[in-house]
C-alpha positions as a Python dict, from the first residue, in 0.01 Angstrom:
ca = {
    (1, 'X'): (0, 0, 0),
    (2, 'X'): (201, 310, -182),
    (3, 'X'): (126, 587, 5),
    (4, 'X'): (88, 939, -170),
    (5, 'X'): (272, 1262, -23),
    (6, 'X'): (-11, 1455, 123),
    (7, 'X'): (-141, 1167, 296),
    (8, 'X'): (201, 1098, 452),
    (9, 'X'): (193, 1449, 534),
    (10, 'X'): (-178, 1462, 695),
    (11, 'X'): (-43, 1131, 929),
    (12, 'X'): (238, 1353, 1006),
    (13, 'X'): (44, 1654, 1123),
    (14, 'X'): (-229, 1411, 1343),
    (15, 'X'): (57, 1296, 1464),
    (16, 'X'): (239, 1561, 1532),
    (17, 'X'): (-120, 1678, 1746),
    (18, 'X'): (-175, 1389, 1948),
    (19, 'X'): (226, 1407, 2074),
    (20, 'X'): (120, 1790, 2163),
    (21, 'X'): (-202, 1696, 2323),
    (22, 'X'): (-34, 1365, 2539),
    (23, 'X'): (308, 1624, 2634),
    (24, 'X'): (4, 1873, 2735),
    (25, 'X'): (-140, 1653, 2904),
    (26, 'X'): (135, 1460, 3114),
    (27, 'X'): (238, 1812, 3245),
    (28, 'X'): (-51, 1945, 3372),
    (29, 'X'): (-48, 1585, 3550),
    (30, 'X'): (253, 1714, 3675),
    (31, 'X'): (176, 2018, 3821),
    (32, 'X'): (-146, 1950, 3910),
    (33, 'X'): (46, 1629, 4146),
    (34, 'X'): (360, 1847, 4226),
    (35, 'X'): (575, 1624, 4002),
    (36, 'X'): (831, 1819, 3877),
    (37, 'X'): (891, 1957, 4236),
    (38, 'X'): (1103, 1786, 4369),
    (39, 'X'): (1322, 1470, 4250),
    (40, 'X'): (1168, 1241, 4492),
    (41, 'X'): (823, 1295, 4310),
    (42, 'X'): (1030, 1239, 4010),
    (43, 'X'): (1170, 894, 4110),
    (44, 'X'): (824, 772, 4294),
    (45, 'X'): (611, 846, 3967),
    (46, 'X'): (922, 663, 3744),
    (47, 'X'): (1020, 393, 4034),
    (48, 'X'): (723, 174, 3933),
    (49, 'X'): (915, 113, 3512),
    (50, 'X'): (1191, -42, 3748),
    (51, 'X'): (1531, -67, 3507),
    (52, 'X'): (1321, 36, 3195),
    (53, 'X'): (1262, 395, 3423),
    (54, 'X'): (1568, 582, 3263),
    (55, 'X'): (1479, 447, 2918),
    (56, 'X'): (1091, 567, 2963),
    (57, 'X'): (1302, 918, 3108),
    (58, 'X'): (1475, 891, 2749),
    (59, 'X'): (1141, 816, 2540),
    (60, 'X'): (908, 1014, 2719),
    (61, 'X'): (1204, 1349, 2637),
    (62, 'X'): (1175, 1231, 2288),
    (63, 'X'): (900, 1209, 2280),
    (64, 'X'): (792, 1556, 2372),
    (65, 'X'): (1125, 1689, 2183),
    (66, 'X'): (1028, 1590, 1836),
    (67, 'X'): (712, 1730, 1858),
    (68, 'X'): (869, 2048, 1844),
}
């Protein structure tokens, strides 16, 4: 299946908007739960990810910056 450039561009725009919405929702969640106010709170948030916590944080940062 070959997609034309207009369809690819539309998909890209939808994914960009979706990623911005997810980042905004996480930002609002972080502010409301004071997640960003201390290292302990951020550590408690990432602790359930276990060994994948550094990768999860890195992925989130990449995801966030790729949507800009």
